[in-house]
Rosetta silent file (secondary structure, phi, psi, omega in degrees, C-alpha in Angstrom):
SEQUENCE: XXXXXXXXXXXXXXXXXXXXXXXXXXXXXXXXXXXXXXXXXXXXXXXXXXXXXXXXXXXXXXXXXXXXXXXXXXXXXXXXXXXXXXXXXXXXXXXXXXXXXXXXXXXXXXXXXXXXXXXXXXXXXXXXXXXXXXXXXXXXXXXXXXXXXXXXXXXXXXXXXXXXXXXXXXXXXXXXXXXXXXXXXXXXXXXXXXXXXXXXXXXXXXXXXXXXXXXXXXXXXXXXXXXXXXXXXXXXXXXXXXXXXXXXXXXXXXXXXXXXXXXXXXXXXXXXXXXXXXXXXXXXXXXXXXXXXXXXXXX
SCORE:     score description
SCORE:     0.000 S_00000001
   1 L     0.000  141.555  172.134    0.000    0.000    0.000 S_00000001
   2 E  -137.584  158.972  179.003    1.122    3.547   -0.682 S_00000001
   3 E  -129.333  133.327  176.595   -0.462    6.954   -0.127 S_00000001
   4 E  -118.255  131.841  179.092    0.081   10.041   -2.284 S_00000001
   5 E  -120.636  133.694  174.582   -0.741   13.550   -1.104 S_00000001
   6 E  -100.376  136.001 -175.177   -0.787   16.662   -3.287 S_00000001
   7 E  -141.202  138.538 -169.327    0.108   19.910   -1.535 S_00000001
   8 E   -91.353  162.351  166.860    0.200   23.484   -2.893 S_00000001
   9 E   -76.902  170.576  176.185    2.655   26.355   -2.984 S_00000001
  10 E  -132.865  156.149  166.555    1.770   29.654   -1.351 S_00000001
  11 E  -124.456  142.065  175.984    2.155   33.319   -2.074 S_00000001
  12 E   -93.896  110.085  178.090    2.111   35.932    0.685 S_00000001
  13 E   -80.005  -21.048  166.036   -0.164   38.742   -0.413 S_00000001
  14 E  -142.162  134.419  173.322    0.781   40.548    2.788 S_00000001
  15 E  -135.226   94.068  176.753    3.783   39.860    4.987 S_00000001
  16 E   -95.680  129.044 -171.151    4.016   42.332    7.859 S_00000001
  17 E  -120.320  127.260  175.655    7.034   41.660   10.083 S_00000001
  18 E   -87.840  179.478  178.601    7.581   42.823   13.641 S_00000001
  19 E   -67.577  158.322  179.524   10.857   43.271   15.473 S_00000001
  20 E   -60.521  136.259  176.872   12.859   40.211   16.491 S_00000001
  21 L   -85.843  168.105  177.277   11.534   38.491   19.625 S_00000001
  22 L   -57.642  -28.936  179.773   13.774   37.199   22.431 S_00000001
  23 L   -83.636    2.556  178.078   13.481   33.694   20.939 S_00000001
  24 L    92.455  -16.842  176.359   14.830   34.962   17.605 S_00000001
  25 L   -81.193  172.947  177.595   11.507   34.674   15.766 S_00000001
  26 E  -123.843  139.374  169.772    9.435   37.624   14.556 S_00000001
  27 E   -69.652  141.266 -175.628    5.745   38.282   15.095 S_00000001
  28 E  -130.080  153.708  158.024    3.986   38.341   11.734 S_00000001
  29 E  -118.635  102.102 -165.757    0.737   39.303   10.083 S_00000001
  30 E  -119.846  108.069 -179.736    1.026   36.897    7.185 S_00000001
  31 E   -96.152  108.038 -176.962   -1.786   36.646    4.645 S_00000001
  32 E   -91.985  144.405  169.473   -1.334   33.365    2.798 S_00000001
  33 E  -133.523  121.181  177.477   -2.935   32.359   -0.499 S_00000001
  34 E   -79.366  134.387 -176.221   -2.478   28.789   -1.734 S_00000001
  35 E  -124.922  161.305 -169.804   -1.833   28.612   -5.483 S_00000001
  36 E   -79.734   47.862  161.980   -1.935   25.853   -8.058 S_00000001
  37 E  -112.718  129.472 -169.371    1.705   24.773   -8.148 S_00000001
  38 E  -129.568  146.663  159.835    1.985   21.464   -6.320 S_00000001
  39 E  -100.339  155.679  171.801    4.394   18.920   -4.915 S_00000001
  40 E  -122.679  131.695  179.466    3.277   15.330   -4.469 S_00000001
  41 E  -115.525  121.719  178.731    4.538   13.212   -1.576 S_00000001
  42 E  -111.669  130.178 -178.582    4.147    9.433   -1.792 S_00000001
  43 E  -115.919  127.876 -178.360    4.668    7.272    1.288 S_00000001
  44 E  -132.896  137.818  175.621    5.290    3.524    0.976 S_00000001
  45 E   -55.191  142.892 -177.897    6.202    0.988    3.692 S_00000001
  46 L  -149.918  177.351  179.860    9.948    0.205    3.636 S_00000001
  47 L   -75.050  -28.072  178.806   12.651   -1.397    5.751 S_00000001
  48 L  -155.079  167.208  179.321   13.789    1.978    7.069 S_00000001
  49 L   -69.198  125.818  173.546   13.085    5.678    6.665 S_00000001
  50 E  -147.135  157.547 -176.815   14.446    7.052    3.416 S_00000001
  51 E  -127.626  134.072  170.945   13.741   10.041    1.175 S_00000001
  52 E  -129.139  161.475 -175.570   13.978   10.387   -2.597 S_00000001
  53 E  -150.235  143.054  174.364   13.115   13.335   -4.806 S_00000001
  54 E  -136.246  161.353  175.852   12.528   14.089   -8.493 S_00000001
  55 E   113.573 -178.527 -178.836   11.653   17.179  -10.488 S_00000001
  56 L   -55.506  130.785  176.557   13.066   20.691  -11.043 S_00000001
  57 L    64.559   19.727 -178.849   15.931   21.500   -8.652 S_00000001
  58 H   -59.238  -30.259 -178.597   15.598   18.094   -6.959 S_00000001
  59 H   -63.215  -19.150 -179.958   19.380   17.995   -6.515 S_00000001
  60 H   -87.050   -6.010 -175.533   19.031   20.876   -4.010 S_00000001
  61 L   -88.097  124.315  177.741   16.631   18.948   -1.756 S_00000001
  62 L   -66.104  140.301 -177.100   18.237   17.268    1.289 S_00000001
  63 L  -110.757   13.058  178.412   17.541   13.546    1.430 S_00000001
  64 L  -101.905 -163.747 -174.796   18.492   12.975    5.065 S_00000001
  65 L   -78.322    0.874  171.041   16.505   13.439    8.270 S_00000001
  66 L   -80.422  -16.848  177.626   16.756   17.226    8.043 S_00000001
  67 L   -61.369  135.027 -176.811   14.205   17.117    5.206 S_00000001
  68 H   -62.138  -29.783  176.448   10.867   18.400    6.501 S_00000001
  69 H   -64.918  -44.039  177.654    9.072   15.373    5.054 S_00000001
  70 H   -64.434  -42.392  179.773   11.329   13.061    7.056 S_00000001
  71 H   -63.123  -35.744  177.790   10.918   15.211   10.170 S_00000001
  72 H   -65.342  -44.630  178.693    7.135   15.057    9.781 S_00000001
  73 H   -61.410  -43.462  179.774    7.194   11.253    9.570 S_00000001
  74 H   -64.427  -40.775 -178.851    9.441   11.046   12.624 S_00000001
  75 H   -64.830  -45.520 -179.853    7.261   13.446   14.625 S_00000001
  76 H   -67.304  -42.917  179.037    4.034   11.570   13.922 S_00000001
  77 H   -61.226  -40.461  179.853    5.657    8.183   14.513 S_00000001
  78 H   -63.280  -36.714 -179.676    7.086    9.409   17.821 S_00000001
  79 H   -68.083  -32.813 -172.347    3.677   10.539   19.048 S_00000001
  80 H  -111.974    9.792  176.323    2.022    7.206   18.294 S_00000001
  81 L    65.269   35.863 -177.983    4.836    4.772   19.016 S_00000001
  82 L  -105.230  141.299  173.883    5.148    3.720   15.373 S_00000001
  83 L   -74.871  121.434 -175.168    8.371    2.643   13.685 S_00000001
  84 L   -80.518   56.427 -177.395    8.882    5.240   10.895 S_00000001
  85 L   -90.965   82.204 -177.776    9.896    2.632    8.334 S_00000001
  86 E  -139.723  153.368  170.636    8.691    4.356    5.169 S_00000001
  87 E   -99.630  119.030  178.014    9.990    5.487    1.818 S_00000001
  88 E  -101.784  115.809  177.435    9.074    9.150    1.230 S_00000001
  89 E  -113.074  124.873 -177.830    9.183   10.107   -2.435 S_00000001
  90 E  -107.739  121.427  172.039    8.776   13.788   -3.315 S_00000001
  91 E   -99.067  105.274 -172.271    7.778   14.836   -6.822 S_00000001
  92 E   -84.514  135.030  166.038    8.789   18.519   -6.875 S_00000001
  93 L  -136.905  -13.608  175.223    7.061   21.221   -8.853 S_00000001
  94 L   -82.559  135.243 -179.639    7.246   24.032   -6.273 S_00000001
  95 L   -55.073  141.403  178.230   10.482   26.055   -6.593 S_00000001
  96 L   -85.259  134.691 -179.078   13.214   25.062   -4.147 S_00000001
  97 L    52.085   41.093 -174.535   14.376   27.849   -1.782 S_00000001
  98 L  -111.593    2.882 -178.472   12.000   30.162   -3.633 S_00000001
  99 L    78.431   19.257  179.978    9.855   31.686   -0.891 S_00000001
 100 L  -118.121   16.012  173.337    6.814   29.612   -1.875 S_00000001
 101 L    65.467   36.943  178.251    6.933   27.139    1.037 S_00000001
 102 H   -63.619  -44.613  177.683    8.033   24.116   -0.985 S_00000001
 103 H   -64.990  -41.186  177.323    9.786   22.496    1.964 S_00000001
 104 H   -63.055  -39.477  176.950    6.854   23.262    4.243 S_00000001
 105 H   -59.696  -42.175 -179.434    4.504   21.767    1.671 S_00000001
 106 H   -65.602  -37.174  176.450    6.527   18.549    1.686 S_00000001
 107 H   -62.755  -46.702  179.179    6.353   18.418    5.476 S_00000001
 108 H   -65.219  -40.337  179.689    2.584   18.831    5.497 S_00000001
 109 H   -64.016  -43.403  178.942    2.185   16.355    2.647 S_00000001
 110 H   -64.876  -39.309 -179.972    4.302   13.709    4.373 S_00000001
 111 H   -61.541  -47.825 -179.849    2.437   14.215    7.635 S_00000001
 112 H   -66.982  -39.020 -179.775   -0.975   13.674    6.030 S_00000001
 113 H   -65.120  -45.078  178.898    0.305   10.751    3.950 S_00000001
 114 H   -65.401  -40.796  177.809    1.848    8.976    6.955 S_00000001
 115 H   -59.400  -41.157  179.024   -1.261    9.623    9.042 S_00000001
 116 H   -68.856  -43.925 -179.254   -3.365    8.041    6.302 S_00000001
 117 H   -62.737  -45.170 -175.159   -0.987    5.096    5.817 S_00000001
 118 H   -85.543  -14.025  179.977   -0.687    4.332    9.523 S_00000001
 119 L    60.524   44.604 -174.924   -4.321    5.063   10.412 S_00000001
 120 L   -68.692  -26.819 -175.153   -3.362    6.920   13.566 S_00000001
 121 L    75.876   17.982  179.846   -6.714    8.622   13.934 S_00000001
 122 L   -62.349  140.781  177.770   -4.973   11.903   14.781 S_00000001
 123 L   -75.127  164.365  176.100   -7.316   14.870   14.966 S_00000001
 124 H   -59.004  -38.626 -179.338   -6.924   17.898   12.718 S_00000001
 125 H   -64.612  -39.713  177.554   -5.787   19.854   15.775 S_00000001
 126 H   -64.094  -43.635  179.559   -3.052   17.290   16.514 S_00000001
 127 H   -62.949  -41.204  178.673   -1.809   17.417   12.933 S_00000001
 128 H   -66.591  -33.639  177.441   -1.741   21.220   13.020 S_00000001
 129 H   -64.699  -42.884  176.441    0.156   21.092   16.318 S_00000001
 130 H   -64.421  -42.097  177.807    2.817   18.873   14.732 S_00000001
 131 H   -55.676  -45.269 -178.495    2.901   21.207   11.715 S_00000001
 132 H   -64.106  -33.360  176.195    3.585   24.185   13.983 S_00000001
 133 H   -67.025  -32.476 -176.459    6.471   22.281   15.603 S_00000001
 134 H   -75.773  -35.143 -177.824    7.964   21.630   12.159 S_00000001
 135 L   171.405  160.317 -172.647    7.902   25.239   10.920 S_00000001
 136 L   -65.326  -33.037 -176.804    5.965   28.478   10.683 S_00000001
 137 L   -91.664  -10.610 -172.668    4.566   27.866    7.171 S_00000001
 138 H   -65.695  -40.825  178.371    3.757   24.157    7.560 S_00000001
 139 H   -56.471  -41.782 -179.455    0.287   24.593    9.143 S_00000001
 140 H   -65.860  -35.072  178.114   -0.890   26.658    6.179 S_00000001
 141 H   -60.150  -33.265  176.814    0.400   24.035    3.736 S_00000001
 142 H   -71.713  -40.911 -171.697   -1.929   21.552    5.436 S_00000001
 143 H   -83.174  -46.689 -179.260   -4.915   23.931    5.459 S_00000001
 144 E    69.501 -161.800 -177.802   -4.578   25.758    2.122 S_00000001
 145 L    69.769 -125.396  174.900   -7.140   28.205    0.769 S_00000001
 146 E  -138.986  142.180 -177.325   -6.477   31.636    2.263 S_00000001
 147 E  -157.503  154.284  170.371   -5.611   32.437    5.847 S_00000001
 148 E   -98.420  121.799  177.259   -4.143   35.056    8.139 S_00000001
 149 E  -102.411  127.236  176.335   -1.153   33.722   10.047 S_00000001
 150 E  -120.694 -171.649 -166.989   -0.188   35.425   13.294 S_00000001
 151 L    65.869 -130.566  172.141    2.382   34.662   15.972 S_00000001
 152 L   -91.798   16.874  178.021    5.318   33.527   13.849 S_00000001
 153 L   110.244   -8.711 -172.197    2.765   32.630   11.151 S_00000001
 154 L   -87.786  -15.662 -179.976    1.576   29.331   12.609 S_00000001
 155 E   -92.002  111.095 -167.354   -1.670   30.593   14.214 S_00000001
 156 E  -107.284  139.212  169.295   -4.172   30.550   11.378 S_00000001
 157 E  -123.705  115.418  179.761   -7.521   32.228   10.790 S_00000001
 158 E   -58.993  147.070 -178.404   -9.232   31.158    7.549 S_00000001
 159 L  -120.070  145.285  174.409  -10.193   34.013    5.236 S_00000001
 160 L   -77.513  138.351  175.995  -13.080   34.397    2.835 S_00000001
 161 L  -129.498  126.913 -172.552  -12.111   34.816   -0.812 S_00000001
 162 L   -93.430    8.855  179.879  -14.703   35.983   -3.315 S_00000001
 163 L  -175.284 -173.684 -178.395  -13.009   34.861   -6.529 S_00000001
 164 L  -103.586  132.816  179.972  -10.032   33.362   -8.279 S_00000001
 165 E  -109.043  133.289 -177.352   -6.807   35.372   -8.567 S_00000001
 166 E   -96.724  133.176 -175.363   -4.385   34.867  -11.480 S_00000001
 167 E  -129.962  153.806  170.604   -0.643   34.950  -10.780 S_00000001
 168 E  -124.080  133.263 -179.424    2.651   34.765  -12.630 S_00000001
 169 E  -119.489  126.506  178.810    5.739   33.504  -10.794 S_00000001
 170 E  -106.566  119.690 -178.265    9.261   34.240  -11.978 S_00000001
 171 E   -88.669  134.592 -176.037   11.922   31.860  -10.648 S_00000001
 172 L   -84.883  168.887 -177.495   15.346   33.336   -9.972 S_00000001
 173 L   -71.303  -20.713  179.060   18.735   31.946  -10.967 S_00000001
 174 L  -145.706  170.001 -178.869   19.574   31.048   -7.379 S_00000001
 175 L   -91.117  175.661  172.992   17.871   30.586   -4.038 S_00000001
 176 L  -133.370  138.430  177.094   17.725   32.697   -0.897 S_00000001
 177 L   -80.498  125.862  178.344   17.970   31.436    2.666 S_00000001
 178 H   -58.086  -46.902  177.057   14.956   32.450    4.754 S_00000001
 179 H   -58.748  -37.005  179.097   17.075   32.895    7.932 S_00000001
 180 H   -65.025  -37.930  179.563   19.525   35.066    5.963 S_00000001
 181 H   -67.521  -41.096  176.767   16.684   37.299    4.734 S_00000001
 182 H   -65.044  -38.296  176.783   15.361   37.739    8.273 S_00000001
 183 H   -62.525  -39.027  177.966   18.877   38.575    9.494 S_00000001
 184 H   -68.350  -36.231  174.061   19.120   41.212    6.755 S_00000001
 185 H   -58.391  -45.433  179.304   15.696   42.549    7.797 S_00000001
 186 H   -62.581  -39.000  179.871   17.039   42.900   11.346 S_00000001
 187 H   -66.066  -44.086 -177.225   20.142   44.673   10.055 S_00000001
 188 H   -69.071  -26.641 -177.141   18.156   47.096    7.900 S_00000001
 189 H  -102.648    4.681 -179.159   15.727   47.929   10.732 S_00000001
 190 L   -57.961  129.751  179.856   18.304   48.135   13.518 S_00000001
 191 L    82.698   -4.932  179.725   17.642   51.223   15.623 S_00000001
 192 L   -96.700  158.356  176.009   14.286   51.861   13.949 S_00000001
 193 L   -86.414  101.667 -178.835   10.851   51.668   15.549 S_00000001
 194 L   -87.030  117.615 -176.209    9.379   48.550   13.928 S_00000001
 195 L   -70.106  158.994  174.257    5.579   48.664   14.285 S_00000001
 196 L   -63.618  135.828 -178.412    3.491   45.728   15.448 S_00000001
 197 L   -72.999  131.300 -178.410    2.413   43.697   12.406 S_00000001
 198 L  -135.798  138.431  176.875   -1.275   44.110   11.555 S_00000001
 199 L   -68.715  141.314  179.336   -3.281   42.710    8.664 S_00000001
 200 L   -76.830  121.633  178.262   -4.491   45.308    6.155 S_00000001
 201 H   -64.008  -35.659  178.515   -8.271   45.673    6.265 S_00000001
 202 H   -63.442  -38.327  179.560   -8.221   46.924    2.666 S_00000001
 203 H   -68.913  -44.791  179.029   -6.398   43.767    1.599 S_00000001
 204 H   -62.115  -37.016  178.321   -8.757   41.437    3.485 S_00000001
 205 H   -67.512  -39.482  178.651  -11.709   43.262    1.927 S_00000001
 206 H   -64.315  -40.020  176.416  -10.201   42.913   -1.569 S_00000001
 207 H   -62.589  -46.860 -177.549   -9.773   39.165   -1.039 S_00000001
 208 H   -61.926  -33.181 -179.398  -13.337   38.809    0.212 S_00000001
 209 H   -87.270  -11.239 -176.821  -14.679   40.683   -2.823 S_00000001
 210 L    67.314   35.479 -173.406  -12.440   38.845   -5.321 S_00000001
 211 L  -103.396  103.404 -176.059  -11.238   42.209   -6.655 S_00000001
 212 H   -66.012  -34.859 -179.762   -7.771   41.912   -8.256 S_00000001
 213 H   -68.386  -40.877  177.306   -7.273   45.661   -8.721 S_00000001
 214 H   -67.114  -37.607  177.497   -8.089   46.393   -5.075 S_00000001
 215 H   -64.062  -42.175 -179.961   -5.840   43.530   -3.999 S_00000001
 216 H   -58.415  -35.907 -178.820   -3.016   44.893   -6.167 S_00000001
 217 H   -73.039  -14.118 -172.450   -3.256   48.238   -4.378 S_00000001
 218 H  -113.953  -12.164 -176.767   -2.910   46.552   -0.977 S_00000001
 219 L   -63.793  148.168  178.945   -0.270   43.816   -1.375 S_00000001
 220 E  -161.350  156.166  179.104    2.932   44.306    0.621 S_00000001
 221 E  -147.174  108.166 -178.996    5.983   42.427    1.873 S_00000001
 222 L   -68.378  -16.405  177.304    8.152   43.821    4.676 S_00000001
 223 L   -85.585   -7.872 -175.689   10.894   41.321    3.762 S_00000001
 224 H   -61.039  -44.068  177.725   11.191   42.653    0.212 S_00000001
 225 H   -59.133  -37.176  178.728   13.851   45.298    0.989 S_00000001
 226 H   -67.686  -42.554  178.203   15.972   42.640    2.686 S_00000001
 227 H   -62.790  -41.634  179.477   15.568   40.222   -0.235 S_00000001
 228 H   -68.281  -32.685  177.383   16.492   42.975   -2.713 S_00000001
 229 H   -63.837  -40.183 -179.212   19.499   43.928   -0.591 S_00000001
 230 H   -82.192  -22.873 -173.160   20.810   40.354   -0.799 S_00000001
 231 L  -141.528   71.886 -172.442   19.702   39.783   -4.416 S_00000001
 232 L   -59.954  -26.039 -178.096   19.606   43.188   -6.206 S_00000001
 233 L   -62.762  -18.863  178.970   18.878   41.628   -9.609 S_00000001
 234 H   -61.251  -25.616  178.017   15.328   40.903   -8.446 S_00000001
 235 H   -61.693  -33.913  178.645   14.569   44.594   -9.054 S_00000001
 236 H   -67.776  -39.182  177.914   15.023   43.953  -12.792 S_00000001
 237 H   -65.721  -44.264  178.173   12.507   41.113  -12.703 S_00000001
 238 H   -60.021  -40.717  179.023   10.004   43.238  -10.800 S_00000001
 239 H   -66.193  -38.588 -179.832   10.434   46.042  -13.344 S_00000001
 240 H   -65.822  -40.918  178.177    9.959   43.626  -16.263 S_00000001
 241 H   -66.089  -39.860  177.855    6.726   42.272  -14.805 S_00000001
 242 H   -63.544  -43.993  179.443    5.411   45.751  -14.168 S_00000001
 243 H   -64.343  -26.284 -179.008    6.243   46.820  -17.716 S_00000001
 244 L   -82.660   -2.629  174.576    4.404   43.753  -19.016 S_00000001
 245 L   107.708   10.444  177.388    1.159   44.901  -17.413 S_00000001
 246 L   -62.116  141.296  175.872    1.075   43.226  -14.007 S_00000001
 247 L   -67.792  -33.242  177.904   -1.345   44.874  -11.603 S_00000001
 248 E  -158.739  152.209  174.817    1.245   44.392   -8.851 S_00000001
 249 E  -137.378  142.642  178.837    4.564   42.671   -8.351 S_00000001
 250 E  -157.457  160.138  172.570    6.323   41.660   -5.164 S_00000001
 251 E   -71.122  134.989  179.733    8.862   39.238   -3.785 S_00000001
 252 L   -83.152  114.397  178.874    7.092   36.081   -2.580 S_00000001
 253 L    59.068 -127.881  178.906    7.801   35.598    1.122 S_00000001
 254 L   -86.062    1.790  177.465   11.543   35.598    1.739 S_00000001
 255 L    78.407 -176.445    7.913   12.165   35.247   -2.005 S_00000001
 256 L   -95.882    5.367  175.413   13.722   35.053   -4.422 S_00000001
 257 L   -61.016  135.904  175.107   10.660   34.067   -6.488 S_00000001
 258 E  -105.598  141.646 -174.148    8.794   37.169   -7.625 S_00000001
 259 E  -118.282  135.444 -177.773    5.006   37.114   -7.884 S_00000001
 260 E  -125.887  125.282  178.739    2.882   39.174  -10.262 S_00000001
 261 E   -87.552  129.490 -178.516   -0.858   39.641   -9.930 S_00000001
 262 E  -112.189  159.235 -179.499   -2.719   39.712  -13.237 S_00000001
 263 L   -65.815  -37.935  179.817   -6.190   40.926  -14.116 S_00000001
 264 L  -161.404 -177.463 -175.394   -7.173   37.475  -15.429 S_00000001
 265 H   -64.828  -36.007  178.629   -5.700   34.285  -16.894 S_00000001
 266 H   -65.450  -42.688  177.575   -5.235   35.819  -20.348 S_00000001
 267 H   -65.214  -36.258  178.780   -3.314   38.761  -18.944 S_00000001
 268 H   -61.324  -40.230 -179.544   -1.226   36.358  -16.862 S_00000001
 269 H   -65.169  -39.477  178.578   -0.155   34.499  -19.990 S_00000001
 270 H   -65.674  -40.723  177.806    0.950   37.736  -21.680 S_00000001
 271 H   -64.270  -42.059  179.393    2.944   38.758  -18.599 S_00000001
 272 H   -61.246  -43.826  179.867    4.543   35.313  -18.467 S_00000001
 273 H   -61.866  -41.515 -179.731    5.584   35.518  -22.124 S_00000001
 274 H   -66.806  -38.960  178.833    7.125   38.953  -21.566 S_00000001
 275 H   -65.902  -40.143  177.839    9.026   37.789  -18.490 S_00000001
 276 H   -61.171  -38.006 -178.214   10.422   34.787  -20.372 S_00000001
 277 H   -78.783  -13.299 -172.931   11.653   37.123  -23.091 S_00000001
 278 H   -77.361  -21.696 -177.165   13.123   39.624  -20.623 S_00000001
 279 L    72.551   14.877 -176.765   16.114   37.522  -19.617 S_00000001
 280 L  -100.276    2.652 -177.080   15.645   38.552  -15.982 S_00000001
 281 L  -151.762  166.277 -175.409   14.646   35.145  -14.583 S_00000001
 282 L   -85.469  -38.146 -177.691   15.325   31.424  -14.952 S_00000001
 283 E  -156.621  160.110 -177.706   11.773   30.156  -15.459 S_00000001
 284 E  -135.377  137.776  177.133    8.201   31.422  -15.384 S_00000001
 285 E  -133.765  150.117  171.681    4.983   29.742  -14.256 S_00000001
 286 E  -111.532  149.297  178.510    1.354   30.785  -14.123 S_00000001
 287 E  -161.954  163.035  176.757   -1.084   29.643  -11.455 S_00000001
 288 E  -129.108  165.298 -179.754   -4.276   30.742   -9.772 S_00000001
 289 E  -162.014  163.547   14.183   -5.589   30.607   -6.265 S_00000001
 290 L   -84.526  158.006  174.229   -6.899   29.933   -3.776 S_00000001
 291 L  -130.414  164.456 -179.424   -6.667   26.142   -3.980 S_00000001
 292 E   -66.442  160.664  175.496   -7.118   23.466   -1.283 S_00000001
 293 L   -78.301 -156.042 -175.893   -4.331   22.461    1.081 S_00000001
 294 L   -54.729  129.114 -173.189   -2.783   19.009    1.447 S_00000001
 295 E  -137.869  130.157  174.721   -5.108   16.444   -0.137 S_00000001
 296 E   -71.096  123.061  179.700   -4.910   12.660   -0.413 S_00000001
 297 E  -111.120  -19.713  175.838   -5.124   11.828   -4.127 S_00000001
 298 E  -146.832  133.272  178.382   -4.180    8.129   -4.046 S_00000001
 299 L  -152.862    0.000    0.000   -4.459    5.578   -1.251 S_00000001
């Protein structure tokens, strides 16, 4: 028997970041939107825990127990006294180290797949608790749709979305480390009064109404200056997307993937074609959202 779970990427339509806390984390107001780029995690009984990976940038994915999929299997097995003897195979389509929560998606996917395979009977709350232990973005990867994440992003409140939003994602030539981007944020804001992070009411209203132009006027990412400081070439990609007619462009999460909001799917395709021709990025994908979170597709 094997179980396969499909799990989506995310884009942060708002990422408000507070000052560093004593524990090193930052309080966030993080508005997540799950979009239709997916990884698939397949779990099969095996003699011991092992991880394999295929797809774009698979060579960059760790295959040891530091992989979030492996950590998810170990965490669930530890709670229920199960031997974590499984083969975790990840079929990647979410950019690696791209600010779209690909690693978090794999953790959530592995957790749901192992729970299904082992029949633990864990409640949704238990699974979300394990997700929060694994990482700040992992709970949203399980839930999907749209949500406001507070705390360090792990405390989720589902959000109403009144329509489908079309996006273009430009993948950069190299990755960015999320901890490095937060360290640069701390450096850039040192000595400044960093306000408490609060979700934008205008942005939440735009999501609820399904209004792409209103959403474009409200999107923001407090980590964008730090990402641009570490990866200045991203400014060229943002300029190319804007020139191609995007309603808004921003760095996705900690980057370096850049995200462009389009008026509709047809406009998204035109923006994607222009970005491919611009020479400012490695690859371009279109997707829409919101989409569901981690979902069992084969069991």
